[in-house]
C-alpha positions as MATLAB code, in Angstrom:
seq = 'MARNLFSAQSLSKSYHEKTLFTSISLGIMEGERIGIIGKNGVGKSSLLKIIAGIEESDEGIVTRGKDVQIVYLSQLPQFETHETCIQAVMSGKPDIMELLELHRQLCASQESNTDKHIADNIHELSVRIGLLNGWTLDNQATILLTKLGIKNVHCSVHSLSGGQKKRVALAKALLSEPDLLILDEPTNHLDADSVQWLQDHLSDYSNAILLVTHDRYFLDAISTKIVELDNHSLYTYEGNFEYYLLKKEQRIAIEESTAEHDRNTLRRELAWLQKGAKARRTKQKSRIDWIANMQEKPQQTEIRNIKIEIGNKFLGGKLIDAIGISKKIGENVLFQDFTYRAAPGDRIGIIGPNGAGKSTLLNVLSGRMQPDEGYVSIGDTVSIGYFDQEVKTLKEQMTVIGNLREIAEYIDTGIGKDRFITAKELLDRFQFPSKQHHSFVHTLSGGEKRRLAMLMTLMSNPNVLFFDEPTNDFDIATLTALEEYLEYFKGVLLIVSHDRSFLDRTVETIYSFEQDRIKEYPGNYSAYLEKVEQRTRPLHVHSSEPKQQHVKHNTQKKKGLTFNEKREFEALEQSIQDQEIALKDIELSMQEIPSHDFKQFEELSQKQAIIQQKLDESMVRWLELSEKLT';
ca = [
       0.000    0.000    0.000;
       1.373    3.400   -0.997;
       2.246    5.619    1.955;
       1.237    9.238    2.360;
       4.236   11.528    1.864;
       2.544   14.857    2.486;
      -0.868   16.180    3.423;
      -2.220   19.672    3.984;
      -5.600   20.781    5.270;
      -7.146   24.235    4.943;
      -4.004   26.047    3.772;
      -4.200   29.809    3.215;
      -1.489   32.165    2.000;
      -1.348   35.898    1.275;
       1.374   38.384    0.407;
       0.709   41.872    1.724;
      -2.869   42.508    0.573;
      -2.847   39.899   -2.199;
      -4.596   36.604   -1.421;
      -3.033   33.628   -3.199;
      -5.221   30.790   -1.950;
      -7.653   30.145    0.889;
      -8.534   26.936    2.730;
      -7.093   24.507    0.164;
      -6.228   20.874    0.903;
      -3.810   18.525   -0.850;
      -2.344   15.050   -0.349;
       0.638   13.449   -2.083;
       1.027    9.678   -2.131;
       4.107    7.603   -2.836;
       4.809    7.331   -6.578;
       2.297   10.009   -7.652;
       3.174   12.446  -10.444;
       1.335   15.698   -9.928;
       1.420   18.734  -12.191;
       0.407   22.076  -10.653;
      -0.962   24.625  -13.101;
      -2.461   28.083  -12.850;
      -1.961   31.635  -14.045;
       1.131   33.627  -13.105;
       0.811   35.107   -9.640;
      -1.782   32.668   -8.234;
       0.738   31.085   -5.842;
       2.106   27.970   -7.579;
       5.701   28.535   -6.470;
       4.537   29.515   -2.977;
       2.608   26.257   -2.673;
       5.689   24.288   -3.749;
       7.797   26.058   -1.106;
       5.231   25.331    1.605;
       5.232   21.641    0.671;
       9.054   21.639    0.681;
       9.132   23.290    4.119;
      10.838   26.458    2.853;
       7.873   28.751    3.553;
       5.054   28.666    6.093;
       1.371   28.978    5.320;
      -0.672   31.678    7.060;
      -3.259   29.125    8.144;
      -3.756   25.373    7.930;
      -2.140   22.110    9.000;
       0.816   20.513    7.205;
       1.883   16.900    7.823;
       4.942   15.212    6.312;
       5.525   11.475    6.468;
       8.183   10.109    8.809;
      11.678   10.052    7.256;
      10.304   11.380    3.950;
      13.067   13.012    1.906;
      11.867   16.027   -0.098;
      14.085   17.836   -2.616;
      12.995   21.158   -4.118;
      14.446   22.534   -7.369;
      14.243   26.308   -7.139;
      14.178   28.656  -10.121;
      17.059   30.529   -8.424;
      19.369   27.836   -6.989;
      22.189   28.680   -4.563;
      25.624   27.020   -4.388;
      28.708   27.073   -2.183;
      31.267   29.699   -3.211;
      34.078   27.421   -4.432;
      32.107   24.393   -5.648;
      32.779   22.819   -9.022;
      29.839   21.511  -11.032;
      30.542   17.874  -10.212;
      31.030   18.656   -6.509;
      27.717   20.512   -6.436;
      25.880   17.587   -8.030;
      27.542   14.931   -5.847;
      26.478   16.894   -2.753;
      22.978   15.702   -3.606;
      24.028   12.424   -1.944;
      25.366   13.747    1.398;
      25.322   10.322    3.076;
      27.602    8.821    0.418;
      29.813   11.925    0.337;
      30.276   11.627    4.101;
      31.310    7.981    3.770;
      33.732    8.789    0.942;
      35.343   11.570    2.977;
      35.684    9.287    6.004;
      37.229    6.613    3.774;
      39.724    9.164    2.452;
      40.690   10.243    5.968;
      41.148    6.675    7.185;
      43.305    5.777    4.192;
      45.445    8.862    4.844;
      45.871    7.980    8.512;
      46.792    4.386    7.613;
      49.963    5.643    5.936;
      51.428    6.524    9.338;
      49.486    4.076   11.488;
      49.265    0.320   10.913;
      46.591   -0.222   13.557;
      44.486   -3.255   12.580;
      41.276   -1.464   13.614;
      41.843    1.184   10.951;
      42.171   -1.509    8.292;
      38.960   -3.118    9.565;
      37.132    0.211    9.412;
      38.381    0.880    5.887;
      37.189   -2.538    4.769;
      33.773   -2.060    6.366;
      33.425    1.401    4.831;
      34.387    0.115    1.386;
      31.682   -2.524    1.525;
      29.054    0.035    2.626;
      30.075    2.452   -0.124;
      29.945   -0.331   -2.701;
      26.442   -1.369   -1.637;
      25.302    2.252   -2.093;
      26.957    2.462   -5.549;
      29.118    5.182   -4.049;
      32.244    4.274   -5.996;
      30.493    5.338   -9.210;
      28.927    8.513   -7.770;
      31.175   10.861   -9.750;
      30.414    8.893  -12.912;
      26.655    9.223  -12.277;
      27.050   12.963  -11.715;
      29.125   13.349  -14.894;
      26.488   11.601  -17.012;
      23.665   13.769  -15.627;
      25.596   16.986  -16.196;
      26.591   16.005  -19.718;
      23.041   15.026  -20.644;
      21.875   18.443  -19.428;
      24.441   20.270  -21.547;
      27.243   20.921  -19.014;
      30.389   19.612  -20.715;
      33.098   20.947  -18.364;
      32.054   19.226  -15.145;
      35.078   20.512  -13.201;
      34.533   24.237  -13.789;
      33.396   26.525  -10.963;
      29.617   26.815  -10.632;
      29.978   30.559  -10.087;
      31.528   30.956  -13.543;
      28.276   29.750  -15.139;
      25.293   31.705  -16.432;
      21.981   31.628  -14.575;
      20.565   29.051  -16.979;
      23.609   26.795  -16.605;
      23.377   26.998  -12.807;
      19.760   25.874  -13.068;
      20.913   22.815  -15.042;
      23.531   21.962  -12.406;
      20.847   22.235   -9.716;
      18.569   19.973  -11.770;
      21.328   17.353  -12.072;
      21.836   17.508   -8.291;
      18.110   17.043   -7.654;
      17.943   14.058  -10.022;
      20.995   12.403   -8.453;
      19.524   12.700   -4.958;
      16.515   10.477   -5.877;
      14.286   11.708   -3.013;
      10.898   10.304   -1.994;
       9.319   13.503   -3.340;
      11.001   15.491   -6.109;
       9.623   19.040   -6.448;
      10.467   20.779   -9.731;
       9.686   24.437  -10.473;
       9.881   25.000  -14.260;
      12.529   22.296  -14.861;
      12.568   22.717  -18.666;
      13.561   26.406  -18.584;
      17.059   26.901  -20.046;
      17.135   23.411  -21.593;
      17.392   22.789  -25.320;
      14.893   20.467  -27.011;
      17.150   17.393  -26.828;
      17.740   17.911  -23.096;
      14.005   18.358  -22.508;
      13.332   15.062  -24.296;
      16.046   13.318  -22.269;
      14.615   14.718  -19.000;
      11.130   13.606  -20.019;
      12.368   10.069  -20.681;
      14.372   10.046  -17.434;
      11.418   11.144  -15.294;
       9.106    8.701  -17.072;
      11.238    5.916  -15.572;
      11.422    7.589  -12.139;
       9.595    5.492   -9.543;
       9.298    8.052   -6.721;
       6.792   10.894   -6.393;
       7.092   14.028   -8.541;
       5.444   17.417   -8.040;
       6.093   19.931  -10.795;
       5.168   23.318  -12.179;
       5.834   23.661  -15.904;
       4.518   25.602  -18.889;
       5.638   22.820  -21.284;
       2.372   21.118  -22.198;
       3.959   18.105  -23.951;
       6.209   17.565  -20.928;
       3.293   17.960  -18.511;
       1.120   15.545  -20.492;
       3.876   12.906  -20.623;
       4.907   13.059  -16.948;
       1.810   13.833  -14.884;
      -0.832   11.359  -13.751;
      -2.747   13.991  -11.784;
      -3.320   17.707  -12.420;
      -3.904   20.213   -9.625;
      -5.067   23.684  -10.686;
      -4.871   26.842   -8.593;
      -7.654   29.143   -9.742;
      -9.541   31.965   -8.044;
      -7.937   31.183   -4.630;
      -9.152   27.568   -4.810;
      -7.654   24.190   -5.721;
      -9.165   21.812   -8.295;
      -7.931   18.238   -8.725;
      -8.144   16.172  -11.924;
      -7.187   12.479  -11.829;
      -5.398   12.240  -15.164;
      -2.803   13.881  -17.387;
      -2.969   17.318  -19.006;
      -5.159   16.186  -21.906;
      -7.676   14.749  -19.419;
      -7.558   18.009  -17.433;
      -8.437   20.068  -20.528;
     -11.516   17.943  -21.147;
     -12.718   18.037  -17.545;
     -12.022   21.742  -17.073;
     -14.136   22.564  -20.112;
     -16.979   20.659  -18.460;
     -16.391   22.458  -15.135;
     -16.426   25.894  -16.785;
     -19.667   25.055  -18.602;
     -21.293   24.095  -15.291;
     -19.975   27.226  -13.567;
     -21.190   29.449  -16.404;
     -24.624   27.851  -16.225;
     -24.718   28.366  -12.458;
     -23.440   31.936  -12.818;
     -26.149   32.741  -15.378;
     -28.789   31.348  -13.022;
     -27.346   33.410  -10.164;
     -27.321   36.573  -12.295;
     -30.977   36.101  -13.223;
     -31.889   35.497   -9.597;
     -29.853   38.523   -8.526;
     -31.706   40.759  -10.988;
     -35.063   39.570   -9.614;
     -33.976   40.044   -6.014;
     -32.602   43.523   -6.691;
     -35.909   44.443   -8.313;
     -37.681   43.160   -5.203;
     -35.392   45.164   -2.943;
     -35.814   48.345   -4.983;
     -39.601   48.139   -4.540;
     -39.006   49.036   -0.895;
     -39.673   45.694    0.768;
     -39.039   45.866    4.510;
     -36.483   43.459    5.965;
     -38.448   42.857    9.128;
     -38.887   39.131    8.860;
     -36.092   36.544    8.939;
     -36.921   35.413    5.410;
     -36.661   38.963    4.073;
     -33.417   39.548    5.998;
     -31.923   36.377    4.487;
     -32.855   37.588    0.978;
     -30.950   40.840    1.549;
     -27.950   38.918    2.910;
     -28.003   36.670   -0.173;
     -28.022   39.727   -2.483;
     -25.076   41.270   -0.643;
     -23.162   37.994   -0.832;
     -23.781   37.600   -4.580;
     -22.675   41.171   -5.276;
     -19.394   40.566   -3.444;
     -18.774   37.131   -4.984;
     -15.701   37.157   -7.280;
     -16.568   36.689  -10.936;
     -14.791   34.268  -13.235;
     -12.261   36.084  -15.403;
     -11.596   33.202  -17.760;
     -10.868   34.647  -21.216;
     -11.260   32.134  -23.999;
     -11.407   32.209  -27.781;
      -9.130   35.238  -27.950;
      -8.939   36.572  -31.486;
      -6.831   39.585  -32.385;
      -6.750   40.060  -36.132;
      -3.713   42.165  -36.926;
      -3.436   43.930  -40.271;
       0.052   45.145  -39.329;
       2.103   47.965  -40.683;
       2.758   47.921  -44.399;
       5.481   45.510  -45.515;
       7.315   46.658  -48.623;
       9.000   44.518  -51.243;
      12.251   44.364  -49.320;
      12.154   42.932  -45.802;
      15.323   41.345  -44.375;
      18.095   40.002  -46.594;
      20.915   38.087  -44.891;
      23.460   36.983  -47.485;
      26.341   34.593  -46.743;
      26.551   35.517  -43.073;
      28.992   33.863  -40.659;
      29.653   34.366  -36.962;
      32.061   32.949  -34.430;
      32.811   33.573  -30.766;
      36.545   33.295  -30.229;
      37.555   30.200  -32.165;
      34.074   28.676  -31.944;
      32.257   28.918  -35.295;
      28.521   29.282  -34.632;
      27.306   29.386  -38.236;
      28.819   30.126  -41.617;
      27.722   31.036  -45.131;
      24.045   31.260  -44.120;
      21.555   33.026  -46.387;
      17.994   34.022  -45.524;
      15.599   36.292  -47.426;
      12.506   37.100  -45.382;
       9.107   36.894  -47.072;
       5.696   38.043  -45.763;
       4.108   35.279  -43.708;
       7.379   33.542  -42.777;
       6.907   31.573  -39.543;
      10.263   30.095  -38.580;
      11.278   28.162  -35.471;
      14.988   28.028  -34.647;
      16.294   25.073  -32.626;
      19.626   23.610  -31.580;
      21.770   22.769  -28.541;
      22.457   25.370  -25.872;
      25.376   27.530  -26.948;
      24.952   26.690  -30.639;
      24.307   30.324  -31.589;
      20.512   30.612  -31.845;
      20.263   33.901  -29.939;
      23.275   35.221  -31.835;
      21.513   34.472  -35.129;
      18.468   36.501  -34.031;
      20.727   39.364  -32.996;
      22.477   39.353  -36.377;
      19.254   39.083  -38.420;
      17.636   41.924  -36.453;
      20.644   44.205  -36.912;
      21.581   44.252  -33.223;
      24.875   42.495  -33.992;
      27.140   42.530  -37.040;
      28.138   39.301  -38.844;
      31.828   38.440  -39.250;
      31.241   37.731  -42.937;
      28.402   38.516  -45.333;
      25.849   41.252  -44.779;
      22.328   41.919  -43.474;
      20.080   44.508  -45.118;
      16.769   45.584  -43.534;
      14.008   47.242  -45.585;
      12.660   50.721  -44.837;
       9.132   49.488  -44.036;
      10.293   46.879  -41.522;
       9.248   47.541  -37.915;
      10.993   45.076  -35.596;
       9.654   43.791  -32.287;
      12.280   41.932  -30.236;
      11.380   39.964  -27.094;
      14.155   38.058  -25.345;
      14.942   36.480  -21.975;
      15.809   39.775  -20.259;
      13.192   42.096  -18.727;
      14.902   45.489  -18.898;
      12.301   47.905  -20.272;
       9.817   47.935  -17.372;
       9.520   50.930  -15.066;
       8.964   49.435  -11.626;
       7.456   52.559  -10.034;
       4.939   53.037  -12.848;
       1.595   51.245  -13.169;
       1.012   48.261  -15.424;
      -1.142   50.183  -17.881;
       1.154   53.214  -17.626;
       4.065   51.159  -18.948;
       1.998   50.098  -21.962;
       0.701   53.595  -22.667;
       4.254   54.896  -22.818;
       4.610   52.754  -25.946;
       1.206   53.598  -27.459;
      -2.391   54.271  -26.455;
      -3.677   51.658  -28.888;
      -2.796   49.265  -31.720;
      -4.253   50.081  -35.132;
      -5.169   46.716  -36.656;
      -6.370   48.312  -39.881;
      -9.414   46.014  -39.886;
     -13.074   47.036  -39.583;
     -14.817   49.542  -37.356;
     -13.227   48.018  -34.241;
      -9.769   48.404  -35.722;
      -8.224   49.898  -32.574;
      -7.080   47.713  -29.650;
      -6.451   49.828  -26.561;
      -3.828   49.145  -23.914;
      -6.628   48.118  -21.537;
      -8.060   45.615  -24.018;
      -4.641   44.082  -24.635;
      -4.100   43.658  -20.888;
      -7.538   42.055  -20.527;
      -6.844   39.580  -23.300;
      -3.492   38.564  -21.827;
      -4.759   37.641  -18.370;
      -4.306   40.963  -16.532;
      -7.600   41.581  -14.660;
      -8.921   45.153  -14.532;
      -8.051   45.580  -10.847;
      -4.394   44.928  -11.701;
      -4.127   47.518  -14.487;
      -3.300   50.304  -12.037;
      -1.040   48.231   -9.778;
       2.608   49.220   -9.649;
       4.941   46.974  -11.624;
       7.107   46.194   -8.580;
       4.146   44.315   -7.033;
       3.972   41.822   -9.928;
       5.362   38.287   -9.890;
       8.301   37.383  -12.135;
       6.018   35.734  -14.679;
       3.654   38.722  -14.713;
       6.537   41.143  -15.323;
       7.740   39.042  -18.223;
       4.226   38.934  -19.669;
       3.978   42.726  -19.436;
       7.357   43.101  -21.159;
       6.051   40.965  -24.023;
       2.916   43.123  -24.313;
       5.122   46.204  -24.593;
       6.768   44.526  -27.587;
       3.367   43.784  -29.152;
       2.075   47.292  -28.343;
       4.625   48.762  -30.757;
       2.647   46.956  -33.514;
       5.666   45.397  -35.272;
       5.509   43.650  -38.629;
       8.597   41.504  -37.914;
       8.741   39.669  -34.579;
      11.884   38.149  -33.065;
      11.128   35.913  -30.057;
      14.000   34.451  -28.005;
      12.598   31.786  -25.645;
       9.266   33.607  -25.243;
       7.562   30.848  -23.236;
       9.905   30.889  -20.212;
       7.971   31.801  -17.023;
       4.630   32.037  -18.841;
       1.571   30.212  -17.572;
      -0.474   28.051  -19.918;
      -3.276   30.635  -20.206;
      -0.764   33.231  -21.431;
       0.719   30.772  -23.916;
      -2.749   30.094  -25.299;
      -3.406   33.830  -25.663;
      -0.042   34.358  -27.365;
      -0.665   31.484  -29.778;
      -4.037   33.024  -30.665;
      -2.339   36.357  -31.323;
       0.354   34.795  -33.506;
      -2.228   32.775  -35.443;
      -3.561   36.021  -36.942;
      -0.213   37.820  -37.148;
       0.417   38.715  -40.804;
       4.067   39.701  -40.586;
       7.355   37.780  -40.306;
       7.890   35.607  -37.233;
      11.212   34.112  -36.080;
      11.201   32.151  -32.812;
      13.963   30.535  -30.777;
      12.261   28.108  -28.405;
      12.699   24.772  -26.644;
       8.910   24.517  -26.155;
       7.859   21.781  -28.560;
       4.135   22.371  -28.161;
       4.520   26.105  -28.806;
       6.579   25.482  -31.954;
       4.021   22.992  -33.241;
       1.296   25.619  -32.927;
       3.120   28.659  -34.290;
       5.727   27.846  -36.962;
       5.742   26.355  -40.447;
       9.507   25.967  -40.978;
      12.310   24.759  -38.695;
      15.901   26.010  -38.878;
      18.092   23.494  -37.049;
      21.670   24.197  -35.908;
      23.705   21.160  -36.944;
      27.451   21.495  -36.378;
      28.292   24.959  -37.768;
      25.523   24.829  -40.386;
      21.849   25.748  -40.281;
      19.583   23.249  -42.007;
      16.015   23.983  -43.126;
      13.093   21.583  -42.519;
       9.607   22.368  -43.895;
       6.787   21.995  -41.359;
       6.441   22.404  -37.611;
       8.480   20.761  -34.849;
       6.703   17.395  -35.040;
       7.340   17.275  -38.794;
      11.011   18.021  -38.107;
      11.209   15.141  -35.608;
       9.689   12.790  -38.156;
      12.286   13.836  -40.738;
      15.118   13.250  -38.258;
      13.727    9.848  -37.285;
      13.486    8.849  -40.936;
      17.067    9.933  -41.472;
      18.406    7.962  -38.498;
      16.100    4.927  -38.773;
      17.903    1.723  -39.893;
      16.971    1.338  -43.543;
      16.670   -2.473  -43.499;
      13.450   -2.143  -41.484;
      11.587   -0.782  -44.504;
      13.894   -1.620  -47.379;
      14.236   -4.642  -49.644;
      17.598   -3.518  -51.051;
      20.578   -5.887  -51.030;
      22.391   -6.275  -47.705;
      25.569   -4.582  -48.961;
      23.629   -1.374  -49.562;
      22.358   -1.443  -45.966;
      25.918   -1.339  -44.750;
      26.614    1.638  -46.964;
      23.572    3.573  -45.774;
      24.234    2.822  -42.109;
      27.691    4.286  -42.549;
      26.126    7.410  -44.036;
      23.778    7.704  -41.071;
      26.802    8.437  -38.889;
      28.008   11.102  -41.273;
      28.719   13.414  -38.348;
      31.745   11.252  -37.447;
      34.994   11.034  -39.324;
      36.393    7.595  -40.113;
      38.762    7.751  -37.130;
      36.016    9.043  -34.824;
      33.746    6.188  -35.898;
      36.426    3.656  -34.986;
      37.005    5.468  -31.687;
      33.256    5.460  -30.925;
      32.967    1.712  -31.480;
      36.070    1.073  -29.360;
      34.716    3.263  -26.551;
      31.506    1.247  -26.295;
      33.500   -1.925  -25.670;
      35.956   -0.128  -23.393;
      33.180    1.289  -21.194;
      31.614   -2.143  -20.858;
      34.985   -3.679  -19.905;
      35.702   -0.920  -17.368;
      32.309   -1.317  -15.687;
      32.824   -5.080  -15.415;
      36.314   -4.510  -13.985;
      34.927   -2.169  -11.318;
      32.302   -4.704  -10.263;
      34.972   -7.417  -10.047;
      37.129   -5.184   -7.840;
      34.194   -4.408   -5.539;
      33.524   -8.131   -5.118;
      37.206   -8.813   -4.483;
      37.392   -6.065   -1.854;
      34.513   -7.637    0.041;
      36.422  -10.948    0.234;
      39.739   -9.506    1.505;
      40.535  -10.446    5.128;
      40.261   -7.378    7.343;
      43.956   -7.602    8.370;
      45.258   -7.658    4.770;
      45.520   -3.916    4.292;
      48.197   -4.134    1.599;
      45.956   -6.072   -0.787;
      43.057   -3.751   -0.006;
      45.195   -0.675   -0.755;
      46.348   -2.149   -4.077;
      42.771   -2.817   -5.145;
      41.672    0.666   -4.026;
      44.360    2.267   -6.175;
      43.430    0.081   -9.129;
      39.762    0.953   -8.604;
      40.520    4.697   -8.624;
      42.511    4.417  -11.867;
      39.770    2.450  -13.654;
      37.077    4.820  -12.350;
      38.956    7.829  -13.727;
      39.332    6.137  -17.118;
      35.630    5.256  -17.118;
      34.671    8.888  -16.405;
      36.863   10.091  -19.271;
      35.471    7.416  -21.594;
      31.858    8.344  -20.771;
      32.424   12.048  -21.460;
      34.098   11.281  -24.804;
      31.395    8.743  -25.736;
      28.665   11.330  -25.088;
      30.508   13.920  -27.200;
      30.749   11.529  -30.143;
      27.204   10.199  -29.775;
      25.808   13.723  -30.239;
      27.404   13.861  -33.685;
      25.538   10.778  -34.857;
      22.324   12.758  -35.406;
];
């Protein structure tokens, strides 16, 4: 029977005068996978922190199971000052790290002290460490870091960017394998391949997971239960994200029907009250109380079927011409000899590994950065809107609507009698309720500030949009609104994004960074994946060609490797297998050594350390070569 890891009854939480949630209850059982969703600012991250024990609720009872280990992945992780990446990740297993340090100290003391008890303790420790797979801890950490895009595992964490630090923290959380793993936007700062790897990894994870994410494909694949924070309340759906969408539609229909009934009743009761009825009797007094309660009851602000038809500023014959452009950072060539001529209606998604040069390409195409070779020419009628991962343009001491009105009072769509979209209407359609329009920006959550920064980009009414990871920190309602906007956008759209669902809904062409080249794939992200799978799929599955031709085509499939690299890759696979077997043999041998035979134990320990180091180096090289295969 699954045990209860966490339970909360009647939780309430507010910040200053803002109520996040009131009297909500939640239980988490062993092995459950729960996705928490809701608009920015409703308290998702606060709820995660309460469950993790980092914050306290204002009211309610919280109960955590005995000896339950909970690990929380923050959006802003903290590290020790002088930690390397691999040290930071390995610290996710403090019990093993403590044993390894004790083993090191005992071995050091043995050099000057031949006391038999020390040898016995070393032997006992070695067995315990082996049973916990502690001798391969650094290898496990290296694999996790490499899979998440951190190649130099021995560099200082403090030399990394914010996104890279988040990946190190994610690797640490995964290595720790707690009873309850709490993840706050784990796919932010990951490229598409890393997101897919994380999705596969968590799909095989047997312990409980609680996550907040805007990635709908990721959420649908991982979660078995959806919990929604909405209007200060908590709604639970026993299924994945697709199931939630179906059931929420039914819930909204019921609520709208009830609300319509309440509005009709309210109108009748107000009419009764206005006729001057005296509230002398209990029944009459209760009718007045009911009217007052209904007038104060918060109304649903769900905005659906958003449609903003944008005519856009005039696009002339010449838009953006990028001819033979190349760019490198130091000695690292990002792309070379790339040509792109923008055409009206272009909808392009740009993908590739972290650090490949995607953001640099946007900067060059938009004229914010010069290419090393080639040239970029931008037409006179082009009006560029650029939205990236930095929120720099907001004025914190100004109101939400004041920030927008500094850009423009309205957008001229050029369509029909209702051609003008005011700043207020744009805020309404992108999940800013009317009462928030005149709030100061410094009171907003991080996601709300980012959403406002995006609206300032849209308010300039551009006809060419550059989006660099636009979905980071957005809630699902905002993503839906943005997708609706982009559906009717008539200009040129170029998007860098790791969000597979967003790319599927918004783009018609994929530009993929492959080595130092940019390759074009017609269609959305799913079509791109299908093309890649066809390219890498063994041809003998579907082919009736002679066997010799299969060999030829399989060689071509690994065209990313040189002949020597291919031979090295094949040798590494065998070498890694041999090294892992050798380590297991040594561990077994160490368990059989008599406790007084320190010399033999020391020899095996040294041999074990040498093989482990070679295995770590082999794994890093194998991962580097394997990435070239696709």
